[in-house]
N, CA and C atoms as an extended XYZ file, in Angstrom:
357
Properties=species:S:1:pos:R:3:atomname:S:1:resname:S:1:resid:I:1 pbc="F F F"
N        15.242        5.874       38.578 N   MET     1
C        15.375        5.519       37.187 CA  MET     1
C        14.738        6.623       36.352 C   MET     1
N        15.270        6.826       35.158 N   ASP     2
C        14.744        7.885       34.300 CA  ASP     2
C        13.539        7.446       33.475 C   ASP     2
N        13.459        6.170       33.150 N   GLU     3
C        12.392        5.657       32.287 CA  GLU     3
C        11.626        4.558       32.992 C   GLU     3
N        10.391        4.332       32.536 N   HIS     4
C         9.614        3.231       33.118 CA  HIS     4
C         9.193        2.208       32.063 C   HIS     4
N         9.531        2.432       30.796 N   THR     5
C         9.206        1.459       29.750 CA  THR     5
C        10.484        1.074       28.999 C   THR     5
N        10.570       -0.219       28.650 N   PHE     6
C        11.758       -0.737       27.974 CA  PHE     6
C        11.315       -1.733       26.908 C   PHE     6
N        12.094       -1.789       25.808 N   ARG     7
C        11.812       -2.727       24.712 CA  ARG     7
C        13.036       -3.565       24.437 C   ARG     7
N        12.785       -4.830       24.118 N   LEU     8
C        13.849       -5.777       23.790 CA  LEU     8
C        13.455       -6.572       22.562 C   LEU     8
N        14.423       -6.880       21.733 N   ARG     9
C        14.233       -7.822       20.638 CA  ARG     9
C        14.895       -9.138       21.054 C   ARG     9
N        14.413      -10.275       20.561 N   PRO    10
C        15.050      -11.551       20.898 CA  PRO    10
C        16.549      -11.508       20.587 C   PRO    10
N        17.346      -12.000       21.543 N   GLY    11
C        18.795      -12.034       21.372 CA  GLY    11
C        19.497      -10.732       21.714 C   GLY    11
N        18.776       -9.706       22.143 N   GLU    12
C        19.390       -8.416       22.453 CA  GLU    12
C        19.313       -8.113       23.945 C   GLU    12
N        20.037       -7.064       24.332 N   SER    13
C        20.057       -6.615       25.728 CA  SER    13
C        19.723       -5.136       25.800 C   SER    13
N        19.289       -4.733       26.972 N   VAL    14
C        19.055       -3.318       27.244 CA  VAL    14
C        19.670       -3.026       28.615 C   VAL    14
N        20.215       -1.829       28.747 N   SER    15
C        20.869       -1.431       29.988 CA  SER    15
C        20.005       -0.401       30.710 C   SER    15
N        19.756       -0.638       31.991 N   LEU    16
C        18.951        0.267       32.808 CA  LEU    16
C        19.871        0.951       33.809 C   LEU    16
N        19.795        2.266       33.882 N   GLU    17
C        20.601        2.982       34.871 CA  GLU    17
C        19.801        3.111       36.159 C   GLU    17
N        20.427        2.709       37.260 N   ILE    18
C        19.812        2.778       38.585 CA  ILE    18
C        20.621        3.785       39.402 C   ILE    18
N        19.951        4.809       39.889 N   ARG    19
C        20.603        5.791       40.755 CA  ARG    19
C        20.003        5.707       42.148 C   ARG    19
N        20.857        5.729       43.137 N   LEU    20
C        20.429        5.609       44.524 CA  LEU    20
C        20.673        6.933       45.244 C   LEU    20
N        19.613        7.471       45.823 N   HIS    21
C        19.725        8.673       46.651 CA  HIS    21
C        19.697        8.195       48.097 C   HIS    21
N        20.873        8.080       48.686 N   ARG    22
C        20.943        7.542       50.033 CA  ARG    22
C        21.181        8.652       51.055 C   ARG    22
N        20.728        8.433       52.278 N   PRO    23
C        20.998        9.421       53.325 CA  PRO    23
C        22.502        9.506       53.598 C   PRO    23
N        22.947       10.624       54.099 N   ASP    24
C        24.378       10.807       54.388 CA  ASP    24
C        24.908        9.764       55.355 C   ASP    24
N        24.045        9.204       56.179 N   THR    25
C        24.484        8.240       57.195 CA  THR    25
C        24.616        6.820       56.656 C   THR    25
N        24.166        6.556       55.415 N   HIS    26
C        24.212        5.194       54.868 CA  HIS    26
C        25.386        5.039       53.920 C   HIS    26
N        26.253        4.106       54.218 N   ARG    27
C        27.390        3.820       53.345 CA  ARG    27
C        27.557        2.329       53.134 C   ARG    27
N        26.449        1.598       53.120 N   GLY    28
C        26.523        0.150       52.945 CA  GLY    28
C        26.399       -0.262       51.489 C   GLY    28
N        26.735       -1.503       51.240 N   LEU    29
C        26.583       -2.119       49.924 CA  LEU    29
C        25.096       -2.323       49.644 C   LEU    29
N        24.665       -2.084       48.408 N   VAL    30
C        23.276       -2.302       48.005 CA  VAL    30
C        23.272       -3.206       46.778 C   VAL    30
N        22.508       -4.297       46.830 N   THR    31
C        22.380       -5.182       45.671 CA  THR    31
C        21.110       -4.831       44.914 C   THR    31
N        21.153       -5.016       43.605 N   VAL    32
C        20.025       -4.677       42.732 CA  VAL    32
C        19.628       -5.934       41.972 C   VAL    32
N        18.352       -6.307       42.064 N   VAL    33
C        17.836       -7.498       41.389 CA  VAL    33
C        16.515       -7.147       40.704 C   VAL    33
N        16.051       -8.045       39.851 N   THR    34
C        14.774       -7.841       39.165 CA  THR    34
C        13.749       -8.846       39.659 C   THR    34
N        12.492       -8.495       39.462 N   SER    35
C        11.387       -9.363       39.852 CA  SER    35
C        10.306       -9.264       38.787 C   SER    35
N         9.752      -10.404       38.393 N   GLY    36
C         8.628      -10.405       37.466 CA  GLY    36
C         8.975      -10.358       35.995 C   GLY    36
N        10.199      -10.721       35.620 N   LEU    37
C        10.567      -10.735       34.203 CA  LEU    37
C         9.955      -11.939       33.499 C   LEU    37
N         9.709      -11.840       32.183 N   PRO    38
C         9.234      -13.009       31.434 CA  PRO    38
C        10.266      -14.145       31.505 C   PRO    38
N         9.824      -15.369       31.275 N   ASP    39
C        10.707      -16.540       31.360 CA  ASP    39
C        11.914      -16.439       30.430 C   ASP    39
N        11.761      -15.799       29.282 N   ASP    40
C        12.829      -15.740       28.275 CA  ASP    40
C        13.760      -14.542       28.458 C   ASP    40
N        13.605      -13.804       29.540 N   VAL    41
C        14.429      -12.619       29.794 CA  VAL    41
C        15.129      -12.784       31.139 C   VAL    41
N        16.425      -12.474       31.159 N   THR    42
C        17.185      -12.524       32.409 CA  THR    42
C        17.658      -11.124       32.766 C   THR    42
N        17.746      -10.893       34.044 N   GLY    43
C        18.267       -9.628       34.552 CA  GLY    43
C        19.484       -9.919       35.395 C   GLY    43
N        20.660       -9.553       34.889 N   ALA    44
C        21.891       -9.778       35.643 CA  ALA    44
C        21.897       -8.849       36.841 C   ALA    44
N        22.078       -9.403       38.023 N   GLY    45
C        22.117       -8.591       39.230 CA  GLY    45
C        23.262       -7.593       39.182 C   GLY    45
N        23.140       -6.548       39.962 N   ALA    46
C        24.162       -5.507       40.015 CA  ALA    46
C        24.375       -5.118       41.471 C   ALA    46
N        25.437       -4.370       41.703 N   VAL    47
C        25.780       -3.926       43.049 CA  VAL    47
C        26.103       -2.444       43.009 C   VAL    47
N        25.646       -1.727       44.020 N   ILE    48
C        26.054       -0.337       44.209 CA  ILE    48
C        27.029       -0.330       45.370 C   ILE    48
N        28.259        0.102       45.100 N   ALA    49
C        29.326        0.093       46.103 CA  ALA    49
C        28.967        0.998       47.281 C   ALA    49
N        29.571        0.756       48.439 N   PRO    50
C        29.268        1.575       49.616 CA  PRO    50
C        29.445        3.074       49.398 C   PRO    50
N        30.382        3.462       48.550 N   ASP    51
C        30.574        4.892       48.286 CA  ASP    51
C        29.957        5.318       46.957 C   ASP    51
N        29.197        4.415       46.306 N   GLY    52
C        28.627        4.691       44.996 CA  GLY    52
C        27.205        5.210       45.067 C   GLY    52
N        26.770        5.737       43.936 N   ALA    53
C        25.413        6.262       43.857 CA  ALA    53
C        24.662        5.742       42.637 C   ALA    53
N        25.307        4.920       41.796 N   ALA    54
C        24.636        4.451       40.581 CA  ALA    54
C        25.240        3.136       40.116 C   ALA    54
N        24.466        2.432       39.298 N   THR    55
C        24.941        1.212       38.652 CA  THR    55
C        24.090        0.985       37.406 C   THR    55
N        24.462       -0.013       36.638 N   ARG    56
C        23.689       -0.394       35.459 CA  ARG    56
C        23.243       -1.839       35.631 C   ARG    56
N        22.006       -2.082       35.243 N   LEU    57
C        21.414       -3.408       35.296 CA  LEU    57
C        21.109       -3.800       33.857 C   LEU    57
N        21.479       -5.013       33.453 N   HIS    58
C        21.288       -5.443       32.064 CA  HIS    58
C        20.199       -6.501       31.977 C   HIS    58
N        19.230       -6.266       31.103 N   LEU    59
C        18.192       -7.246       30.791 CA  LEU    59
C        18.536       -7.851       29.435 C   LEU    59
N        18.474       -9.173       29.338 N   THR    60
C        18.827       -9.852       28.095 CA  THR    60
C        17.720      -10.830       27.717 C   THR    60
N        17.272      -10.729       26.471 N   ALA    61
C        16.268      -11.659       25.945 CA  ALA    61
C        16.987      -12.795       25.225 C   ALA    61
N        16.540      -14.015       25.467 N   SER    62
C        17.153      -15.157       24.784 CA  SER    62
C        16.851      -15.057       23.288 C   SER    62
N        17.653      -15.725       22.444 N   PRO    63
C        17.401      -15.664       20.995 CA  PRO    63
C        16.021      -16.197       20.606 C   PRO    63
N        15.434      -17.067       21.431 N   ASN    64
C        14.118      -17.643       21.146 CA  ASN    64
C        13.017      -16.988       21.971 C   ASN    64
N        13.262      -15.804       22.484 N   ALA    65
C        12.299      -15.147       23.374 CA  ALA    65
C        10.950      -14.958       22.687 C   ALA    65
N         9.902      -15.302       23.412 N   ARG    66
C         8.546      -15.112       22.909 CA  ARG    66
C         8.113      -13.670       23.141 C   ARG    66
N         7.242      -13.135       22.296 N   PRO    67
C         6.733      -11.779       22.509 CA  PRO    67
C         6.034      -11.674       23.864 C   PRO    67
N         6.169      -10.518       24.485 N   SER    68
C         5.596      -10.339       25.810 CA  SER    68
C         5.431       -8.857       26.104 C   SER    68
N         4.431       -8.524       26.884 N   ASN    69
C         4.197       -7.183       27.414 CA  ASN    69
C         3.792       -7.370       28.856 C   ASN    69
N         4.624       -6.892       29.782 N   GLN    70
C         4.272       -7.102       31.182 CA  GLN    70
C         5.064       -6.186       32.103 C   GLN    70
N         4.512       -5.983       33.294 N   PRO    71
C         5.243       -5.185       34.279 CA  PRO    71
C         6.346       -6.018       34.940 C   PRO    71
N         7.345       -5.331       35.455 N   PHE    72
C         8.388       -5.960       36.259 CA  PHE    72
C         8.878       -4.923       37.263 C   PHE    72
N         9.685       -5.347       38.189 N   ARG    73
C        10.203       -4.429       39.211 CA  ARG    73
C        11.711       -4.566       39.331 C   ARG    73
N        12.339       -3.472       39.726 N   VAL    74
C        13.750       -3.463       40.094 CA  VAL    74
C        13.787       -3.250       41.601 C   VAL    74
N        14.426       -4.182       42.302 N   VAL    75
C        14.432       -4.177       43.758 CA  VAL    75
C        15.854       -3.937       44.261 C   VAL    75
N        15.979       -3.015       45.217 N   LEU    76
C        17.260       -2.720       45.849 CA  LEU    76
C        17.235       -3.288       47.259 C   LEU    76
N        18.281       -4.025       47.612 N   VAL    77
C        18.342       -4.690       48.911 CA  VAL    77
C        19.591       -4.215       49.651 C   VAL    77
N        19.382       -3.780       50.891 N   ASP    78
C        20.493       -3.427       51.782 CA  ASP    78
C        20.732       -4.627       52.685 C   ASP    78
N        21.667       -5.528       52.324 N   PRO    79
C        21.857       -6.749       53.107 CA  PRO    79
C        22.497       -6.500       54.467 C   PRO    79
N        23.057       -5.310       54.687 N   GLY    80
C        23.693       -5.011       55.961 CA  GLY    80
C        22.718       -4.625       57.051 C   GLY    80
N        21.490       -4.276       56.684 N   ALA    81
C        20.477       -3.908       57.677 CA  ALA    81
C        19.893       -5.184       58.288 C   ALA    81
N        19.466       -5.079       59.531 N   VAL    82
C        18.843       -6.226       60.206 CA  VAL    82
C        17.438       -5.823       60.625 C   VAL    82
N        16.393       -6.402       60.038 N   PRO    83
C        16.410       -7.309       58.890 CA  PRO    83
C        16.804       -6.544       57.631 C   PRO    83
N        17.191       -7.270       56.556 N   PRO    84
C        17.593       -6.577       55.329 CA  PRO    84
C        16.493       -5.623       54.847 C   PRO    84
N        16.894       -4.430       54.466 N   ARG    85
C        15.960       -3.411       53.977 CA  ARG    85
C        15.771       -3.598       52.478 C   ARG    85
N        14.519       -3.563       52.034 N   VAL    86
C        14.183       -3.755       50.627 CA  VAL    86
C        13.445       -2.522       50.127 C   VAL    86
N        13.920       -1.965       49.015 N   LEU    87
C        13.279       -0.818       48.374 CA  LEU    87
C        12.997       -1.164       46.918 C   LEU    87
N        11.917       -0.634       46.380 N   VAL    88
C        11.586       -0.853       44.979 CA  VAL    88
C        11.903        0.425       44.218 C   VAL    88
N        12.645        0.287       43.107 N   ALA    89
C        13.039        1.447       42.307 CA  ALA    89
C        11.809        2.161       41.753 C   ALA    89
N        11.897        3.471       41.659 N   GLN    90
C        10.808        4.311       41.145 CA  GLN    90
C        11.255        4.997       39.850 C   GLN    90
N        10.305        5.233       38.960 N   ALA    91
C        10.565        5.961       37.721 CA  ALA    91
C         9.452        6.982       37.529 C   ALA    91
N         9.762        8.122       36.919 N   PRO    92
C         8.732        9.145       36.729 CA  PRO    92
C         7.718        8.739       35.658 C   PRO    92
N         6.485        9.167       35.856 N   LEU    93
C         5.439        9.021       34.846 CA  LEU    93
C         5.260       10.383       34.191 C   LEU    93
N         5.145       10.377       32.898 N   ARG    94
C         4.933       11.625       32.173 CA  ARG    94
C         3.606       11.515       31.434 C   ARG    94
N         2.683       12.390       31.757 N   GLY    95
C         1.398       12.382       31.076 CA  GLY    95
C         1.545       12.881       29.653 C   GLY    95
N         0.857       12.245       28.739 N   ARG    96
C         0.983       12.631       27.338 CA  ARG    96
C         0.557       14.072       27.110 C   ARG    96
N        -0.515       14.486       27.756 N   PHE    97
C        -1.001       15.851       27.583 CA  PHE    97
C        -1.012       16.639       28.899 C   PHE    97
N        -0.557       16.040       29.977 N   ALA    98
C        -0.592       16.690       31.287 CA  ALA    98
C         0.707       17.438       31.548 C   ALA    98
N         0.611       18.627       32.114 N   PRO    99
C         1.833       19.331       32.510 CA  PRO    99
C         2.570       18.518       33.569 C   PRO    99
N         3.914       18.609       33.623 N   PRO   100
C         4.685       17.845       34.606 CA  PRO   100
C         4.196       18.094       36.035 C   PRO   100
N         4.064       16.987       36.795 N   GLY   101
C         3.691       17.090       38.194 CA  GLY   101
C         2.213       17.223       38.470 C   GLY   101
N         1.357       17.153       37.440 N   THR   102
C        -0.079       17.346       37.670 CA  THR   102
C        -0.892       16.060       37.617 C   THR   102
N        -0.239       14.934       37.405 N   LEU   103
C        -0.967       13.667       37.409 CA  LEU   103
C        -1.316       13.283       38.843 C   LEU   103
N        -2.300       12.419       39.017 N   LEU   104
C        -2.620       11.934       40.358 CA  LEU   104
C        -1.454       11.133       40.931 C   LEU   104
N        -0.737       10.491       40.055 N   ARG   105
C         0.455        9.733       40.465 CA  ARG   105
C         1.573       10.115       39.504 C   ARG   105
N         2.670       10.646       40.018 N   ASN   106
C         3.748       11.156       39.180 CA  ASN   106
C         4.956       10.225       39.078 C   ASN   106
N         4.917        9.094       39.774 N   GLU   107
C         5.972        8.096       39.646 CA  GLU   107
C         5.383        6.709       39.883 C   GLU   107
N         6.131        5.703       39.423 N   THR   108
C         5.655        4.330       39.542 CA  THR   108
C         6.804        3.397       39.879 C   THR   108
N         6.467        2.295       40.530 N   ASP   109
C         7.463        1.250       40.765 CA  ASP   109
C         7.189        0.044       39.864 C   ASP   109
N         6.115        0.107       39.074 N   ALA   110
C         5.794       -0.960       38.126 CA  ALA   110
C         6.346       -0.563       36.756 C   ALA   110
N         7.536       -1.041       36.443 N   LEU   111
C         8.166       -0.761       35.156 CA  LEU   111
C         7.533       -1.674       34.112 C   LEU   111
N         7.691       -1.338       32.834 N   TRP   112
C         7.041       -2.106       31.780 CA  TRP   112
C         8.073       -2.597       30.778 C   TRP   112
N         8.007       -3.888       30.437 N   LEU   113
C         8.914       -4.488       29.464 CA  LEU   113
C         8.120       -5.062       28.309 C   LEU   113
N         8.524       -4.696       27.094 N   THR   114
C         7.961       -5.260       25.877 CA  THR   114
C         9.042       -6.055       25.174 C   THR   114
N         8.777       -7.336       24.961 N   VAL   115
C         9.664       -8.169       24.148 CA  VAL   115
C         9.000       -8.271       22.782 C   VAL   115
N         9.683       -7.730       21.782 N   LEU   116
C         9.132       -7.677       20.429 CA  LEU   116
C         9.172       -9.050       19.758 C   LEU   116
N         8.303       -9.287       18.777 N   PRO   117
C         8.341      -10.563       18.058 CA  PRO   117
C         9.598      -10.672       17.190 C   PRO   117
N         9.925      -11.901       16.809 N   HIS   118
C        11.066      -12.119       15.899 CA  HIS   118
C        10.820      -11.333       14.623 C   HIS   118
N        11.873      -10.731       14.050 N   PRO   119
C        11.696       -9.963       12.798 CA  PRO   119
C        11.290      -10.824       11.627 C   PRO   119
């Protein structure tokens, strides 16, 4: 993923691009789901086709969504593996004043969602 922070207003949606870098030997279907979203936000599951490398995942806040700031995760599942293989999506961290690649941790799997208050 390119970003690790997302904002939503009540009644709106945001689209997250998920790119999968798979080994040449893997051509299975991969499902994409969310974990840890606020109660008023839904994440429509997505699928990456066996020959695909990307998909979009949509997060939607209900019209009555309460304000919230919290981490969530995007999880990729290979249901064809035995047992099913589970991977957590990663996004780059960019230090405000740090040169690229010099942070102690340069990527994260804990994405951040802010649901803004009603206007």
